[in-house]
ROKE-936763 format. One record per residue (C-alpha): residue number from 1; y negated, z, x. Coordinates in steps of 0.5 Angstrom, whole numbers, plus 500, padded with zeros to 3 digits. Last residue first. Layout:
N
PT:NUM:Y:Z:X
...
***
This chain:
75
PT:75:449:524:118
PT:74:454:528:115
PT:73:452:535:114
PT:72:452:540:120
PT:71:457:546:120
PT:70:457:552:125
PT:69:462:557:125
PT:68:460:564:123
PT:67:467:566:120
PT:66:464:566:113
PT:65:462:559:114
PT:64:469:557:116
PT:63:472:560:110
PT:62:467:557:106
PT:61:468:550:109
PT:60:475:551:108
PT:59:475:552:101
PT:58:470:546:100
PT:57:476:542:103
PT:56:475:539:110
PT:55:475:532:113
PT:54:472:533:120
PT:53:467:529:125
PT:52:467:533:131
PT:51:460:535:135
PT:50:461:538:142
PT:49:457:544:144
PT:48:463:548:145
PT:47:466:547:138
PT:46:460:544:133
PT:45:463:541:126
PT:44:460:535:123
PT:43:463:535:115
PT:42:466:530:111
PT:41:469:532:104
PT:40:475:533:101
PT:39:476:537:094
PT:38:484:537:094
PT:37:487:532:089
PT:36:490:535:083
PT:35:495:530:080
PT:34:498:530:073
PT:33:504:525:070
PT:32:506:526:063
PT:31:511:530:060
PT:30:512:530:052
PT:29:513:537:050
PT:28:511:536:042
PT:27:505:540:044
PT:26:503:536:050
PT:25:505:538:057
PT:24:501:535:063
PT:23:506:535:068
PT:22:506:536:076
PT:21:503:534:083
PT:20:499:537:088
PT:19:495:533:093
PT:18:496:535:100
PT:17:492:539:104
PT:16:490:538:112
PT:15:495:542:116
PT:14:492:549:118
PT:13:486:552:120
PT:12:484:556:126
PT:11:478:552:128
PT:10:482:550:134
PT:9:488:548:130
PT:8:483:544:125
PT:7:481:540:132
PT:6:488:539:134
PT:5:490:536:127
PT:4:484:532:127
PT:3:486:529:134
PT:2:482:530:140
PT:1:477:525:143
***
């Protein structure tokens, strides 16, 4: 069973996205922590007739759909 990094490499995707960090700034310039998490979803991907479960972002699913790689919904 290949690792998720190996499956992502076969699909032509980079490493799994990480959350983005920053600050919310009020009018008084007070800084509070802000985190933007990636939209990860579990999907089944078919590669060479084998099905693999992979966590993909919504953007990555659109990219794979454009490339013509078949995605199946989680069962």
